[in-house]
PDB file of N, CA, C and O in Angstrom:
ATOM      1  N   MET A   1     -36.061 -26.278  -5.292  1.00  0.00           N
ATOM      2  CA  MET A   1     -36.067 -24.987  -6.141  1.00  0.00           C
ATOM      3  C   MET A   1     -34.260 -25.241  -6.247  1.00  0.00           C
ATOM      4  O   MET A   1     -33.521 -26.001  -5.622  1.00  0.00           O
ATOM      5  N   ALA A   2     -33.967 -24.156  -7.411  1.00  0.00           N
ATOM      6  CA  ALA A   2     -32.251 -23.927  -7.800  1.00  0.00           C
ATOM      7  C   ALA A   2     -32.226 -23.076  -7.126  1.00  0.00           C
ATOM      8  O   ALA A   2     -33.033 -22.299  -6.617  1.00  0.00           O
ATOM      9  N   LYS A   3     -30.335 -23.392  -7.132  1.00  0.00           N
ATOM     10  CA  LYS A   3     -29.754 -22.542  -6.358  1.00  0.00           C
ATOM     11  C   LYS A   3     -29.982 -21.395  -7.358  1.00  0.00           C
ATOM     12  O   LYS A   3     -30.490 -21.612  -8.458  1.00  0.00           O
ATOM     13  N   LYS A   4     -29.554 -20.031  -6.911  1.00  0.00           N
ATOM     14  CA  LYS A   4     -29.769 -18.842  -7.687  1.00  0.00           C
ATOM     15  C   LYS A   4     -28.056 -18.795  -7.816  1.00  0.00           C
ATOM     16  O   LYS A   4     -27.062 -18.968  -7.111  1.00  0.00           O
ATOM     17  N   PHE A   5     -28.422 -18.443  -9.191  1.00  0.00           N
ATOM     18  CA  PHE A   5     -27.323 -18.817  -9.898  1.00  0.00           C
ATOM     19  C   PHE A   5     -26.105 -16.993 -10.040  1.00  0.00           C
ATOM     20  O   PHE A   5     -26.274 -15.917 -10.613  1.00  0.00           O
ATOM     21  N   PRO A   6     -25.227 -17.453  -9.350  1.00  0.00           N
ATOM     22  CA  PRO A   6     -24.132 -16.042  -9.492  1.00  0.00           C
ATOM     23  C   PRO A   6     -23.881 -15.501 -10.391  1.00  0.00           C
ATOM     24  O   PRO A   6     -23.767 -16.318 -11.305  1.00  0.00           O
ATOM     25  N   ILE A   7     -23.564 -13.708 -10.990  1.00  0.00           N
ATOM     26  CA  ILE A   7     -23.255 -12.858 -11.936  1.00  0.00           C
ATOM     27  C   ILE A   7     -22.145 -13.083 -12.151  1.00  0.00           C
ATOM     28  O   ILE A   7     -21.595 -13.738 -13.037  1.00  0.00           O
ATOM     29  N   HIS A   8     -21.724 -12.436 -11.182  1.00  0.00           N
ATOM     30  CA  HIS A   8     -20.500 -12.698 -11.244  1.00  0.00           C
ATOM     31  C   HIS A   8     -18.919 -12.948  -9.941  1.00  0.00           C
ATOM     32  O   HIS A   8     -18.033 -12.300  -9.385  1.00  0.00           O
ATOM     33  N   PRO A   9     -19.478 -14.379 -10.064  1.00  0.00           N
ATOM     34  CA  PRO A   9     -18.521 -15.335  -8.793  1.00  0.00           C
ATOM     35  C   PRO A   9     -16.867 -14.621  -8.835  1.00  0.00           C
ATOM     36  O   PRO A   9     -16.382 -13.908  -9.714  1.00  0.00           O
ATOM     37  N   ALA A  10     -16.452 -14.947  -7.978  1.00  0.00           N
ATOM     38  CA  ALA A  10     -15.296 -14.585  -7.885  1.00  0.00           C
ATOM     39  C   ALA A  10     -14.110 -15.048  -8.442  1.00  0.00           C
ATOM     40  O   ALA A  10     -13.088 -14.380  -8.597  1.00  0.00           O
ATOM     41  N   HIS A  11     -14.351 -16.722  -8.867  1.00  0.00           N
ATOM     42  CA  HIS A  11     -13.002 -17.256  -9.606  1.00  0.00           C
ATOM     43  C   HIS A  11     -13.957 -18.172 -10.272  1.00  0.00           C
ATOM     44  O   HIS A  11     -13.873 -19.279  -9.739  1.00  0.00           O
ATOM     45  N   PRO A  12     -15.016 -18.143 -11.427  1.00  0.00           N
ATOM     46  CA  PRO A  12     -15.684 -18.702 -12.427  1.00  0.00           C
ATOM     47  C   PRO A  12     -14.944 -20.194 -12.689  1.00  0.00           C
ATOM     48  O   PRO A  12     -15.683 -21.153 -12.912  1.00  0.00           O
ATOM     49  N   GLU A  13     -13.586 -20.374 -12.664  1.00  0.00           N
ATOM     50  CA  GLU A  13     -12.844 -21.351 -13.009  1.00  0.00           C
ATOM     51  C   GLU A  13     -12.309 -21.965 -12.000  1.00  0.00           C
ATOM     52  O   GLU A  13     -11.081 -21.883 -11.973  1.00  0.00           O
ATOM     53  N   ARG A  14     -12.754 -22.502 -11.232  1.00  0.00           N
ATOM     54  CA  ARG A  14     -12.957 -23.490 -10.241  1.00  0.00           C
ATOM     55  C   ARG A  14     -13.814 -24.242  -9.723  1.00  0.00           C
ATOM     56  O   ARG A  14     -13.753 -25.001  -8.755  1.00  0.00           O
ATOM     57  N   VAL A  15     -14.987 -23.868 -10.749  1.00  0.00           N
ATOM     58  CA  VAL A  15     -16.254 -24.519 -10.816  1.00  0.00           C
ATOM     59  C   VAL A  15     -17.042 -24.853 -12.356  1.00  0.00           C
ATOM     60  O   VAL A  15     -17.123 -24.438 -13.512  1.00  0.00           O
ATOM     61  N   CYS A  16     -17.376 -25.569 -11.737  1.00  0.00           N
ATOM     62  CA  CYS A  16     -18.325 -26.242 -13.368  1.00  0.00           C
ATOM     63  C   CYS A  16     -19.530 -25.674 -12.969  1.00  0.00           C
ATOM     64  O   CYS A  16     -19.813 -25.497 -11.784  1.00  0.00           O
ATOM     65  N   TRP A  17     -20.286 -25.367 -13.944  1.00  0.00           N
ATOM     66  CA  TRP A  17     -21.476 -24.332 -13.759  1.00  0.00           C
ATOM     67  C   TRP A  17     -22.222 -24.938 -14.821  1.00  0.00           C
ATOM     68  O   TRP A  17     -22.517 -24.179 -15.745  1.00  0.00           O
ATOM     69  N   GLY A  18     -22.698 -26.468 -14.926  1.00  0.00           N
ATOM     70  CA  GLY A  18     -23.374 -27.452 -16.001  1.00  0.00           C
ATOM     71  C   GLY A  18     -23.957 -27.102 -15.233  1.00  0.00           C
ATOM     72  O   GLY A  18     -24.048 -25.877 -15.154  1.00  0.00           O
ATOM     73  N   CYS A  19     -24.761 -28.016 -14.128  1.00  0.00           N
ATOM     74  CA  CYS A  19     -26.167 -28.425 -13.108  1.00  0.00           C
ATOM     75  C   CYS A  19     -25.556 -27.095 -11.880  1.00  0.00           C
ATOM     76  O   CYS A  19     -24.829 -26.103 -11.829  1.00  0.00           O
ATOM     77  N   ASP A  20     -26.664 -28.139 -10.845  1.00  0.00           N
ATOM     78  CA  ASP A  20     -26.923 -27.373 -10.241  1.00  0.00           C
ATOM     79  C   ASP A  20     -26.525 -27.738  -8.866  1.00  0.00           C
ATOM     80  O   ASP A  20     -27.050 -27.598  -7.761  1.00  0.00           O
ATOM     81  N   LYS A  21     -25.275 -28.323  -9.360  1.00  0.00           N
ATOM     82  CA  LYS A  21     -24.576 -28.965  -7.756  1.00  0.00           C
ATOM     83  C   LYS A  21     -23.181 -28.005  -7.532  1.00  0.00           C
ATOM     84  O   LYS A  21     -22.564 -27.845  -6.478  1.00  0.00           O
ATOM     85  N   TYR A  22     -22.860 -27.359  -9.016  1.00  0.00           N
ATOM     86  CA  TYR A  22     -21.734 -26.389  -8.846  1.00  0.00           C
ATOM     87  C   TYR A  22     -20.524 -27.185  -8.196  1.00  0.00           C
ATOM     88  O   TYR A  22     -20.064 -26.833  -7.109  1.00  0.00           O
ATOM     89  N   CYS A  23     -20.036 -28.247  -8.886  1.00  0.00           N
ATOM     90  CA  CYS A  23     -18.921 -29.089  -8.601  1.00  0.00           C
ATOM     91  C   CYS A  23     -17.471 -28.505  -8.569  1.00  0.00           C
ATOM     92  O   CYS A  23     -17.310 -27.805  -9.568  1.00  0.00           O
ATOM     93  N   PRO A  24     -16.175 -28.550  -7.647  1.00  0.00           N
ATOM     94  CA  PRO A  24     -15.741 -28.122  -7.855  1.00  0.00           C
ATOM     95  C   PRO A  24     -14.740 -28.738  -9.547  1.00  0.00           C
ATOM     96  O   PRO A  24     -14.776 -29.907  -9.929  1.00  0.00           O
ATOM     97  N   ALA A  25     -13.908 -27.543 -10.320  1.00  0.00           N
ATOM     98  CA  ALA A  25     -13.199 -27.901 -11.413  1.00  0.00           C
ATOM     99  C   ALA A  25     -12.834 -29.541 -11.611  1.00  0.00           C
ATOM    100  O   ALA A  25     -13.132 -30.259 -12.566  1.00  0.00           O
ATOM    101  N   GLY A  26     -12.108 -29.880 -10.416  1.00  0.00           N
ATOM    102  CA  GLY A  26     -11.338 -31.659 -10.326  1.00  0.00           C
ATOM    103  C   GLY A  26     -12.069 -32.395  -9.640  1.00  0.00           C
ATOM    104  O   GLY A  26     -11.701 -33.267  -8.853  1.00  0.00           O
ATOM    105  N   SER A  27     -13.274 -32.039  -9.940  1.00  0.00           N
ATOM    106  CA  SER A  27     -14.437 -33.318  -8.933  1.00  0.00           C
ATOM    107  C   SER A  27     -15.783 -33.509  -9.563  1.00  0.00           C
ATOM    108  O   SER A  27     -16.660 -33.943  -8.816  1.00  0.00           O
ATOM    109  N   LEU A  28     -16.045 -33.300 -10.605  1.00  0.00           N
ATOM    110  CA  LEU A  28     -17.272 -33.513 -11.660  1.00  0.00           C
ATOM    111  C   LEU A  28     -17.941 -34.728 -10.717  1.00  0.00           C
ATOM    112  O   LEU A  28     -17.300 -35.658 -10.227  1.00  0.00           O
ATOM    113  N   GLN A  29     -19.539 -34.476 -10.565  1.00  0.00           N
ATOM    114  CA  GLN A  29     -19.849 -35.511 -10.040  1.00  0.00           C
ATOM    115  C   GLN A  29     -21.671 -35.967 -11.199  1.00  0.00           C
ATOM    116  O   GLN A  29     -22.549 -36.827 -11.122  1.00  0.00           O
ATOM    117  N   CYS A  30     -21.533 -35.413 -11.626  1.00  0.00           N
ATOM    118  CA  CYS A  30     -22.932 -35.255 -12.927  1.00  0.00           C
ATOM    119  C   CYS A  30     -22.564 -35.929 -14.271  1.00  0.00           C
ATOM    120  O   CYS A  30     -23.408 -35.980 -15.165  1.00  0.00           O
ATOM    121  N   GLY A  31     -21.256 -36.476 -14.445  1.00  0.00           N
ATOM    122  CA  GLY A  31     -21.406 -36.979 -15.812  1.00  0.00           C
ATOM    123  C   GLY A  31     -21.529 -36.259 -16.773  1.00  0.00           C
ATOM    124  O   GLY A  31     -21.548 -36.736 -17.908  1.00  0.00           O
ATOM    125  N   ASN A  32     -21.612 -35.267 -16.596  1.00  0.00           N
ATOM    126  CA  ASN A  32     -21.493 -34.298 -17.724  1.00  0.00           C
ATOM    127  C   ASN A  32     -20.680 -33.881 -18.564  1.00  0.00           C
ATOM    128  O   ASN A  32     -20.122 -32.784 -18.570  1.00  0.00           O
ATOM    129  N   GLY A  33     -20.523 -35.182 -19.696  1.00  0.00           N
ATOM    130  CA  GLY A  33     -19.085 -34.940 -20.378  1.00  0.00           C
ATOM    131  C   GLY A  33     -17.953 -34.978 -19.873  1.00  0.00           C
ATOM    132  O   GLY A  33     -18.044 -35.211 -18.668  1.00  0.00           O
ATOM    133  N   SER A  34     -16.881 -34.856 -20.231  1.00  0.00           N
ATOM    134  CA  SER A  34     -15.191 -35.009 -19.277  1.00  0.00           C
ATOM    135  C   SER A  34     -14.573 -33.478 -19.063  1.00  0.00           C
ATOM    136  O   SER A  34     -13.378 -33.457 -18.766  1.00  0.00           O
ATOM    137  N   GLY A  35     -15.203 -32.283 -19.171  1.00  0.00           N
ATOM    138  CA  GLY A  35     -15.100 -31.437 -18.945  1.00  0.00           C
ATOM    139  C   GLY A  35     -15.812 -30.691 -18.052  1.00  0.00           C
ATOM    140  O   GLY A  35     -16.957 -31.084 -17.831  1.00  0.00           O
ATOM    141  N   ARG A  36     -15.354 -29.519 -17.366  1.00  0.00           N
ATOM    142  CA  ARG A  36     -16.326 -28.711 -16.856  1.00  0.00           C
ATOM    143  C   ARG A  36     -16.907 -27.746 -18.063  1.00  0.00           C
ATOM    144  O   ARG A  36     -16.362 -27.586 -19.155  1.00  0.00           O
ATOM    145  N   THR A  37     -18.054 -27.182 -17.649  1.00  0.00           N
ATOM    146  CA  THR A  37     -18.896 -26.296 -18.079  1.00  0.00           C
ATOM    147  C   THR A  37     -18.402 -24.640 -17.437  1.00  0.00           C
ATOM    148  O   THR A  37     -18.495 -24.181 -16.298  1.00  0.00           O
ATOM    149  N   GLN A  38     -17.871 -24.050 -18.687  1.00  0.00           N
ATOM    150  CA  GLN A  38     -16.981 -23.025 -18.055  1.00  0.00           C
ATOM    151  C   GLN A  38     -18.440 -21.656 -18.118  1.00  0.00           C
ATOM    152  O   GLN A  38     -19.014 -21.603 -19.206  1.00  0.00           O
ATOM    153  N   HIS A  39     -18.920 -20.719 -17.070  1.00  0.00           N
ATOM    154  CA  HIS A  39     -19.257 -20.040 -16.463  1.00  0.00           C
ATOM    155  C   HIS A  39     -19.735 -19.192 -17.612  1.00  0.00           C
ATOM    156  O   HIS A  39     -19.012 -19.489 -18.563  1.00  0.00           O
ATOM    157  N   PRO A  40     -20.518 -18.374 -17.941  1.00  0.00           N
ATOM    158  CA  PRO A  40     -21.094 -17.269 -18.892  1.00  0.00           C
ATOM    159  C   PRO A  40     -20.223 -16.032 -18.957  1.00  0.00           C
ATOM    160  O   PRO A  40     -20.208 -15.458 -20.046  1.00  0.00           O
ATOM    161  N   ALA A  41     -19.952 -15.844 -18.591  1.00  0.00           N
ATOM    162  CA  ALA A  41     -18.844 -14.682 -17.995  1.00  0.00           C
ATOM    163  C   ALA A  41     -17.452 -14.625 -18.719  1.00  0.00           C
ATOM    164  O   ALA A  41     -16.830 -13.655 -19.153  1.00  0.00           O
ATOM    165  N   GLU A  42     -17.039 -16.504 -18.712  1.00  0.00           N
ATOM    166  CA  GLU A  42     -15.511 -16.511 -19.352  1.00  0.00           C
ATOM    167  C   GLU A  42     -15.459 -16.720 -20.942  1.00  0.00           C
ATOM    168  O   GLU A  42     -14.584 -16.594 -21.799  1.00  0.00           O
ATOM    169  N   VAL A  43     -17.114 -17.186 -20.927  1.00  0.00           N
ATOM    170  CA  VAL A  43     -17.070 -17.224 -22.368  1.00  0.00           C
ATOM    171  C   VAL A  43     -17.622 -15.921 -23.547  1.00  0.00           C
ATOM    172  O   VAL A  43     -17.379 -15.907 -24.754  1.00  0.00           O
ATOM    173  N   LEU A  44     -18.252 -15.107 -22.922  1.00  0.00           N
ATOM    174  CA  LEU A  44     -19.205 -13.775 -22.858  1.00  0.00           C
ATOM    175  C   LEU A  44     -18.761 -12.293 -22.631  1.00  0.00           C
ATOM    176  O   LEU A  44     -19.045 -11.208 -23.140  1.00  0.00           O
ATOM    177  N   GLY A  45     -18.017 -12.694 -21.733  1.00  0.00           N
ATOM    178  CA  GLY A  45     -17.479 -11.103 -20.505  1.00  0.00           C
ATOM    179  C   GLY A  45     -18.569 -11.033 -19.669  1.00  0.00           C
ATOM    180  O   GLY A  45     -19.629 -11.631 -19.481  1.00  0.00           O
ATOM    181  N   ASP A  46     -17.817  -9.902 -19.139  1.00  0.00           N
ATOM    182  CA  ASP A  46     -18.253  -9.748 -17.363  1.00  0.00           C
ATOM    183  C   ASP A  46     -20.299  -8.833 -17.438  1.00  0.00           C
ATOM    184  O   ASP A  46     -21.016  -8.656 -16.453  1.00  0.00           O
ATOM    185  N   ASP A  47     -20.697  -8.421 -19.108  1.00  0.00           N
ATOM    186  CA  ASP A  47     -21.653  -8.322 -19.202  1.00  0.00           C
ATOM    187  C   ASP A  47     -22.924  -8.994 -19.924  1.00  0.00           C
ATOM    188  O   ASP A  47     -23.878  -8.362 -20.377  1.00  0.00           O
ATOM    189  N   TRP A  48     -22.726 -10.727 -19.953  1.00  0.00           N
ATOM    190  CA  TRP A  48     -23.335 -11.450 -20.008  1.00  0.00           C
ATOM    191  C   TRP A  48     -24.444 -11.967 -19.879  1.00  0.00           C
ATOM    192  O   TRP A  48     -25.014 -12.948 -20.356  1.00  0.00           O
ATOM    193  N   TYR A  49     -24.700 -11.126 -19.119  1.00  0.00           N
ATOM    194  CA  TYR A  49     -26.166 -11.081 -18.438  1.00  0.00           C
ATOM    195  C   TYR A  49     -27.165 -10.069 -19.197  1.00  0.00           C
ATOM    196  O   TYR A  49     -28.371 -10.314 -19.230  1.00  0.00           O
ATOM    197  N   LEU A  50     -26.676  -9.044 -19.741  1.00  0.00           N
ATOM    198  CA  LEU A  50     -27.537  -8.160 -20.875  1.00  0.00           C
ATOM    199  C   LEU A  50     -27.397  -8.354 -21.674  1.00  0.00           C
ATOM    200  O   LEU A  50     -27.654  -7.341 -22.325  1.00  0.00           O
ATOM    201  N   HIS A  51     -27.035  -9.262 -22.415  1.00  0.00           N
ATOM    202  CA  HIS A  51     -27.290 -10.255 -23.830  1.00  0.00           C
ATOM    203  C   HIS A  51     -27.939 -11.824 -23.724  1.00  0.00           C
ATOM    204  O   HIS A  51     -27.301 -12.811 -23.359  1.00  0.00           O
ATOM    205  N   GLY A  52     -29.415 -11.806 -24.147  1.00  0.00           N
ATOM    206  CA  GLY A  52     -30.365 -12.510 -24.689  1.00  0.00           C
ATOM    207  C   GLY A  52     -31.162 -12.538 -23.620  1.00  0.00           C
ATOM    208  O   GLY A  52     -31.170 -11.525 -22.920  1.00  0.00           O
ATOM    209  N   ASP A  53     -32.221 -13.957 -23.143  1.00  0.00           N
ATOM    210  CA  ASP A  53     -32.995 -14.088 -22.522  1.00  0.00           C
ATOM    211  C   ASP A  53     -32.496 -14.903 -21.787  1.00  0.00           C
ATOM    212  O   ASP A  53     -32.474 -16.083 -22.136  1.00  0.00           O
ATOM    213  N   TRP A  54     -31.846 -14.413 -20.310  1.00  0.00           N
ATOM    214  CA  TRP A  54     -31.216 -15.769 -19.726  1.00  0.00           C
ATOM    215  C   TRP A  54     -32.569 -16.067 -18.320  1.00  0.00           C
ATOM    216  O   TRP A  54     -32.224 -16.946 -17.530  1.00  0.00           O
ATOM    217  N   GLY A  55     -33.707 -15.535 -18.078  1.00  0.00           N
ATOM    218  CA  GLY A  55     -34.725 -16.149 -17.246  1.00  0.00           C
ATOM    219  C   GLY A  55     -33.986 -15.546 -15.832  1.00  0.00           C
ATOM    220  O   GLY A  55     -34.430 -16.122 -14.838  1.00  0.00           O
ATOM    221  N   LEU A  56     -32.943 -14.500 -15.516  1.00  0.00           N
ATOM    222  CA  LEU A  56     -32.575 -14.166 -14.511  1.00  0.00           C
ATOM    223  C   LEU A  56     -33.145 -12.905 -13.639  1.00  0.00           C
ATOM    224  O   LEU A  56     -33.145 -11.778 -14.134  1.00  0.00           O
ATOM    225  N   ASP A  57     -33.520 -13.094 -12.620  1.00  0.00           N
ATOM    226  CA  ASP A  57     -33.952 -12.111 -11.792  1.00  0.00           C
ATOM    227  C   ASP A  57     -32.899 -11.214 -10.817  1.00  0.00           C
ATOM    228  O   ASP A  57     -32.671 -11.325  -9.612  1.00  0.00           O
ATOM    229  N   ILE A  58     -32.338 -10.257 -11.848  1.00  0.00           N
ATOM    230  CA  ILE A  58     -31.112  -9.684 -11.965  1.00  0.00           C
ATOM    231  C   ILE A  58     -31.392  -8.032 -11.839  1.00  0.00           C
ATOM    232  O   ILE A  58     -32.339  -7.532 -12.447  1.00  0.00           O
ATOM    233  N   GLU A  59     -30.657  -7.372 -11.154  1.00  0.00           N
ATOM    234  CA  GLU A  59     -30.526  -5.866 -10.971  1.00  0.00           C
ATOM    235  C   GLU A  59     -29.381  -5.975 -12.115  1.00  0.00           C
ATOM    236  O   GLU A  59     -28.524  -6.856 -12.166  1.00  0.00           O
ATOM    237  N   ASP A  60     -29.582  -4.645 -13.235  1.00  0.00           N
ATOM    238  CA  ASP A  60     -27.875  -4.256 -13.663  1.00  0.00           C
ATOM    239  C   ASP A  60     -26.922  -3.811 -12.625  1.00  0.00           C
ATOM    240  O   ASP A  60     -27.149  -2.701 -12.142  1.00  0.00           O
ATOM    241  N   THR A  61     -26.023  -4.388 -12.243  1.00  0.00           N
ATOM    242  CA  THR A  61     -25.318  -3.987 -11.267  1.00  0.00           C
ATOM    243  C   THR A  61     -23.683  -4.591 -12.185  1.00  0.00           C
ATOM    244  O   THR A  61     -23.503  -5.647 -12.793  1.00  0.00           O
ATOM    245  N   PRO A  62     -22.517  -3.175 -11.895  1.00  0.00           N
ATOM    246  CA  PRO A  62     -20.981  -4.082 -12.560  1.00  0.00           C
ATOM    247  C   PRO A  62     -20.434  -5.295 -11.797  1.00  0.00           C
ATOM    248  O   PRO A  62     -21.246  -5.738 -10.985  1.00  0.00           O
ATOM    249  N   PRO A  63     -19.238  -5.955 -11.855  1.00  0.00           N
ATOM    250  CA  PRO A  63     -19.299  -6.831 -11.233  1.00  0.00           C
ATOM    251  C   PRO A  63     -18.158  -6.415  -9.883  1.00  0.00           C
ATOM    252  O   PRO A  63     -17.772  -7.267  -9.083  1.00  0.00           O
ATOM    253  N   ASP A  64     -17.774  -5.098  -9.837  1.00  0.00           N
ATOM    254  CA  ASP A  64     -17.254  -5.293  -8.638  1.00  0.00           C
ATOM    255  C   ASP A  64     -18.369  -4.136  -7.508  1.00  0.00           C
ATOM    256  O   ASP A  64     -18.249  -3.560  -6.427  1.00  0.00           O
ATOM    257  N   GLY A  65     -19.332  -4.280  -8.496  1.00  0.00           N
ATOM    258  CA  GLY A  65     -20.521  -3.730  -7.156  1.00  0.00           C
ATOM    259  C   GLY A  65     -20.322  -1.955  -6.885  1.00  0.00           C
ATOM    260  O   GLY A  65     -20.418  -1.231  -5.894  1.00  0.00           O
ATOM    261  N   GLY A  66     -19.940  -1.700  -8.595  1.00  0.00           N
ATOM    262  CA  GLY A  66     -19.629  -0.146  -8.175  1.00  0.00           C
ATOM    263  C   GLY A  66     -18.589   0.384  -7.761  1.00  0.00           C
ATOM    264  O   GLY A  66     -18.501   1.603  -7.607  1.00  0.00           O
ATOM    265  N   ALA A  67     -17.715  -0.373  -7.536  1.00  0.00           N
ATOM    266  CA  ALA A  67     -16.578   0.475  -7.118  1.00  0.00           C
ATOM    267  C   ALA A  67     -15.749   1.270  -7.988  1.00  0.00           C
ATOM    268  O   ALA A  67     -15.469   2.448  -7.765  1.00  0.00           O
ATOM    269  N   GLY A  68     -15.323   0.534  -9.087  1.00  0.00           N
ATOM    270  CA  GLY A  68     -14.609   0.888 -10.066  1.00  0.00           C
ATOM    271  C   GLY A  68     -13.385   0.084  -9.866  1.00  0.00           C
ATOM    272  O   GLY A  68     -12.945  -0.411  -8.829  1.00  0.00           O
ATOM    273  N   LYS A  69     -12.839   0.053 -11.304  1.00  0.00           N
ATOM    274  CA  LYS A  69     -11.471  -0.984 -10.990  1.00  0.00           C
ATOM    275  C   LYS A  69     -10.060  -0.019 -10.525  1.00  0.00           C
ATOM    276  O   LYS A  69     -10.136   1.181 -10.790  1.00  0.00           O
ATOM    277  N   ARG A  70      -9.052  -0.422  -9.983  1.00  0.00           N
ATOM    278  CA  ARG A  70      -8.268   0.430  -9.609  1.00  0.00           C
ATOM    279  C   ARG A  70      -6.840  -0.232 -10.404  1.00  0.00           C
ATOM    280  O   ARG A  70      -5.753   0.335 -10.295  1.00  0.00           O
TER     281      ARG A  70
END
């Protein structure tokens, strides 16, 4: 079973999202190209999971858990 894909990771820029290994950005293990794969939130915005059929079983919750921005 694959790891559960995080909807709103705290620091997506620190991880490569190209496979189920989720390697640190500076230590890629899969050989999937020479650079890290960005998290969809980095490319499409915080509501990325609402647009398109991602096949994820998730609830529609805001990235801050509903607490609002301060």
